[in-house]
Each structure stands twice: as structure tokens, then as C-alpha cells.
C-alpha positions in Angstrom: -0.3 0.1 -0.3 1.6 3.4 -0.8 1.0 5.6 2.2 4.7 7.4 2.7 3.9 10.8 1.0 -0.1 11.4 1.8 -0.8 13.9 4.3 -1.3 13.1 8.2 -4.7 13.7 10.1 -4.4 16.4 12.7 -7.1 15.0 14.9 -4.7 12.4 16.9 -4.1 12.7 20.4 -1.0 10.6 20.8 -0.7 8.9 24.4 2.4 6.3 23.5 4.9 6.2 26.4 2.2 8.0 29.0 -0.1 5.2 30.2 -3.3 4.5 32.0 -2.9 2.8 35.3 -6.8 2.1 35.1 -7.6 -1.9 33.9 -10.4 -4.1 32.7 -12.2 -3.7 29.5 -13.9 -1.0 27.5 -17.6 0.0 28.3 -19.8 1.2 25.4 -17.0 0.7 22.4 -17.2 -0.9 19.4 -14.3 -3.0 18.4 -13.2 -4.8 15.6 -12.5 -7.5 17.8 -12.0 -7.2 21.9 -9.6 -9.8 22.7 -11.0 -11.9 25.8 -9.5 -15.3 27.1 -12.5 -18.2 26.2 -9.5 -21.0 26.8 -7.4 -19.5 24.4 -7.7 -15.9 23.3 -10.9 -15.1 21.4 -12.2 -12.0 19.6 -15.6 -10.2 21.0 -16.4 -6.4 21.2 -16.5 -4.6 24.1 -20.1 -3.8 24.5 -22.7 -4.6 22.2 -23.3 -2.2 19.6 -26.4 0.0 18.5 -28.1 -0.1 14.8 -31.6 0.1 13.1 -33.4 -3.0 12.6 -36.1 -4.6 9.9 -35.0 -3.7 6.8 -33.8 0.3 7.8 -32.9 2.7 5.3 -29.4 3.0 5.5 -29.4 7.0 4.0 -27.3 10.0 5.6 -29.5 12.1 7.3 -28.8 15.7 8.6 -25.3 14.5 9.8 -26.5 15.8 13.4 -24.8 12.9 15.8 -26.4 12.1 19.1 -23.2 12.5 21.2 -21.2 15.5 21.4 -17.4 15.6 20.2 -14.9 16.7 22.4 -12.0 19.3 20.5 -9.9 17.8 18.6 -6.0 18.1 19.0 -2.9 16.8 18.0 -0.1 15.8 20.5 3.5 15.7 19.7 4.7 11.5 19.6 6.9 10.7 23.1 10.6 11.2 22.6 11.1 7.5 23.5 9.5 5.8 20.6 11.2 3.4 18.6 11.6 4.3 14.7 9.2 0.9 14.1 6.5 2.9 17.1 7.0 6.3 15.0 5.8 4.5 11.1 3.0 3.2 13.0 1.7 6.1 14.3 2.5 8.1 10.9 1.0 5.3 9.1 -2.0 5.0 11.5 -2.3 9.2 10.8 -2.5 9.1 7.3 -5.1 6.4 6.8 -6.9 8.2 9.1 -6.3 11.1 7.1 -7.8 9.6 4.3 -10.7 8.5 5.9 -11.5 12.0 6.3 -11.1 12.9 2.5 -13.5 10.3 1.6 -16.4 11.1 4.3 -16.5 14.1 4.1 -17.5 14.7 0.4 -20.0 11.8 0.1 -21.8 13.1 3.4 -21.6 16.7 1.4 -22.9 15.5 -1.8 -26.0 14.2 0.8 -26.3 17.6 1.9 -24.8 16.6 5.6 -21.6 17.2 7.4 -19.5 14.7 8.5 -17.7 15.2 11.6 -14.3 14.3 11.8 -13.8 11.9 14.5 -10.3 11.4 16.7 -7.7 9.0 17.1 -5.6 8.4 20.4 -2.7 6.0 19.9 -2.0 4.1 23.3 0.8 1.5 25.1 -0.4 -0.5 27.0 -3.8 0.8 28.3 -5.5 4.4 28.5 -8.7 5.9 29.8 -11.7 6.4 27.2 -15.2 8.1 27.7 -16.6 4.4 27.3 -14.3 3.0 30.4 -11.1 2.1 30.5 -9.1 0.7 27.4 -6.7 -1.8 27.3 -4.8 -3.2 24.4 -5.7 -7.2 25.2 -9.1 -5.5 23.6 -7.9 -4.6 20.0 -8.7 -1.1 18.6 -12.3 0.0 19.0 -14.3 3.0 18.5 -16.1 4.8 21.4 -19.5 6.6 20.6 -19.5 8.3 23.9 -16.3 10.9 22.6 -16.2 10.0 19.1 -12.9 8.5 19.1 -11.3 5.4 17.7 -8.3 4.1 20.3 -5.6 2.4 19.4 -2.4 0.5 20.7 -0.2 0.6 17.4 1.1 -3.2 19.2 -1.7 -4.5 17.5 -0.4 -4.2 14.4 2.0 -6.6 15.2 -0.4 -8.5 16.8 -2.4 -8.7 13.3 0.5 -10.4 11.5 2.2 -12.6 14.1 -0.9 -14.1 16.2 -3.8 -13.7 13.2 -1.1 -14.3 10.2 -2.8 -11.2 8.5 0.5 -9.4 7.2 0.8 -6.4 5.6 0.0 -2.4 5.4 -3.5 -2.9 3.6 -4.3 -5.2 6.1 -3.4 -2.8 9.0 -5.4 -0.3 7.3 -8.5 -2.5 7.0 -8.6 -2.4 10.2 -8.4 1.5 10.8 -11.2 2.3 8.2 -13.3 -0.4 10.2 -13.8 1.3 13.5 -14.2 5.1 11.1 -17.0 2.9 9.6 -18.5 3.1 13.1 -17.7 6.7 13.3 -20.0 6.8 10.1 -22.8 4.4 11.8 -23.1 7.0 14.8 -23.0 9.9 12.3 -25.8 8.7 10.3 -27.9 7.4 13.7 -27.4 3.9 13.6 -26.0 3.5 17.2 -28.3 5.0 19.1 -31.5 2.9 17.4 -29.6 -0.4 17.6 -28.8 0.2 21.1 -32.1 0.7 21.8 -33.7 -2.4 20.2 -31.2 -4.7 21.7 -32.4 -3.9 25.4 -35.5 -5.0 24.3 -34.0 -8.2 22.3 -33.1 -11.4 23.3 -29.7 -12.4 23.9 -28.8 -14.1 20.0 -31.2 -11.7 18.8 -28.8 -8.6 20.4 -25.8 -10.8 18.6 -27.1 -10.7 15.6 -27.5 -7.0 15.0 -24.0 -6.3 16.6 -23.3 -9.1 14.1 -25.0 -6.7 11.8 -23.4 -3.6 12.8 -19.9 -4.9 12.0 -20.5 -6.5 8.5 -21.6 -3.2 8.1 -18.6 -1.3 9.3 -16.8 -3.7 7.1 -18.4 -2.9 3.9 -17.9 1.2 4.7 -14.4 0.0 5.2 -14.3 -1.1 1.3 -16.4 1.7 0.3 -13.2 3.5 1.9 -10.7 1.7 0.0 -13.2 1.9 -3.1 -12.6 6.2 -3.0 -8.8 5.9 -1.5 -7.4 4.0 -4.8 -9.5 5.7 -7.6 -8.2 8.8 -6.0 -4.7 8.5 -4.7 -4.3 5.2 -6.1 -2.6 3.8 -3.1 -3.2 -0.1 -3.9 -0.5 -1.8 -5.0 -0.3 -6.0 -6.2 -1.6 -8.2 -3.3 -3.4 -5.4 -1.2 -7.0 -6.6 -1.5 -5.5 -10.5 -0.7 -4.1 -8.9 2.3 -7.8 -7.2 3.7 -9.4 -10.3 2.2 -7.2 -12.1 5.1 -7.5 -9.7 7.5 -11.7 -9.9 7.5 -11.2 -13.6 7.5 -8.4 -14.1 10.3 -11.2 -11.9 12.6 -14.6 -14.1 11.5 -16.1 -14.9 14.4 -15.8 -19.1 13.6 -12.4 -18.7 12.9 -11.3 -17.6 16.0 -14.4 -20.0 18.1 -12.6 -22.7 16.5 -9.1 -21.6 17.6 -10.3 -20.5 21.2 -12.4 -23.2 21.8 -12.5 -25.7 19.1 -16.2 -25.8 18.0 -18.2 -22.9 16.9 -21.3 -22.0 18.1 -23.5 -19.3 15.5 -25.7 -17.5 18.0 -23.1 -16.5 20.1 -21.4 -14.4 16.9 -21.1 -11.0 17.6 -19.1 -10.1 14.4 -19.5 -12.3 11.6 -18.5 -15.3 10.0 -14.7 -14.8 8.2 -17.2 -15.6 4.5 -19.5 -12.4 5.9 -16.7 -10.3 6.8 -15.1 -11.1 3.7 -18.2 -10.5 1.2 -18.9 -7.2 3.1 -15.8 -6.3 2.9 -15.9 -6.7 -1.0 -19.4 -5.4 -1.4 -18.0 -1.8 -0.4 -14.8 -2.1 -2.2 -17.2 -2.9 -5.0 -19.6 -0.8 -5.3 -18.0 2.1 -3.2 -21.6 2.9 -1.8 -22.9 3.8 1.3 -26.2 2.9 0.5 -24.6 -0.5 -0.9 -23.7 -1.3 2.7 -27.0 -1.8 4.4 -26.8 -5.2 6.5 -30.2 -4.9 7.7 -32.6 -5.3 4.7 -32.7 -9.2 4.4 -30.2 -12.5 5.0 -26.2 -11.5 5.9 
């Protein structure tokens, strides 16, 4: 993936090297997968996400979020970062900037305003409006402060533990979390959370799956437009993202963790579903083609 020569986002808060002593999982965050112990390490969300139900129409409204966003600020990276950690921070800032440059005109075309999310880079653990953020739960989006939280060591785990190497695989992860911010901006998350409170456990899990698959599709929409505008993709990049999407499917993770699969407990979707919806966004390049609430998934 070509990224080194592109602009960095100004919405980065770099807390690496600082740390936060609070423990436990973040509450209320939406992640590509939080790490929990179930025999072995498996991925699941920090909390139940929120989404529209029953064939909801995925269209942009007035762009007014239900949560007030805090002012963004860019902090200077700590001086004790290694060259590799500095590179990972730069990479995350570039991908975030590209999501800004893709989603802003898409929202504008619908007469809406895209409010850019923040991104907090941290090491080990830190605080968030959704509770304590810990590297063990992986990257996640917090709707309460409209920020993506990312311990950049996750990218090393993605390569080593989940066998999903490559810059574009890592970019897919960031774009997925920003996809949750898009869901929040169009009012999707709040409505689904309300629906989940009235649902059974299996129904709530299915809603969570639909939210996550939509975020996968929105990541594909970002990739579609980013490549059309800046030619970021190189040979093998699409395969990297597909491999990452498959690696974090609930079926594969459950099989690795406990040796068997329980579909009613899925919160993110199967490997095949995640690949399918990322590909849908990549091929179509349209938010309206990411409606995971209308029909089978």
C-alpha cells in the first residue's frame, strides 16, 4: 500500500509512553474485536453495538450525532518511541486522514456534514469516555467521545498472531473502526442499542453482527474511493485485507479458542461474511450498498 507521501491527520492524540493505570475492558466501545480469554484468546466486542433493525434504510440524515464530540487535538509523539513505533503512528495518521478526505465529500453530497473522529494512540492502557481502554481488547471506537482507540502494537499482533500481515490489512482495521463512526454519524448506533435492550441474547448478537458487517462494508467503501483518488493499492493489497477480514471471523476465532463454533454467540460475523461485505463496499463504493439490515447477510 502506498501511504508514506500522503498527509497526516490533525485529529491524533498520541499518548504512547504515557499510560493509564485503570484496568478492565472499555464499556460501550465498538471494536473490530476485543480480546477475551475463552480457553485461548478470542475476539469479541467490548459491548453490544447499536443499529437500526428490520430493513432500515441506510441513508444519510442531517449528520447530527447524538453525542457531542470533544475538541480534537494533536499531541507531539513521545520522545522514547522506536523508529518502528513512529512509523506505525505515522501510518495510522495517514489512514485516518484518508478516511476524512473520503467521507467528507460523501456526506456533503448528501447535504450532510461529516464530523471527523479523533484517534487516540496509546501503549498498554489509557482512559476513554467508554471506560478503560486496554491493548488486550484491540482497536475500538467509542461513540461517547467519537474517538478511535488504538494501541499500535496491535498491528504486530495482526501479523504474528492472526497471520494477517501487510499495510493494507492494518488500514482495513482502522477504516473499519471509522466505519463505526460513520454509523454513529447517521444515527444508526443509538437506534440499534435501543433495539438490543429489548431483544433476546441471540437477537442482540445478530444485531451486533449486522453492525460489524456494515463497518466492514464501509471500510471497503473507503478503500474504493481512496484508490480511485490516490492509487494507493499495490499488488496483493486486496488479498491482504481479505485475509485480515477472514482471520477475525467469529467462526475461525471460536474454533481456535475452544475447538468448536456456536453461531448464536457470533458478534462480528463469520469469516465468509466479513470478506463478502468488505468486498461489497470495495466493489460498489457506495454507502447505500452497505445496508446489512435489509435481508440475509
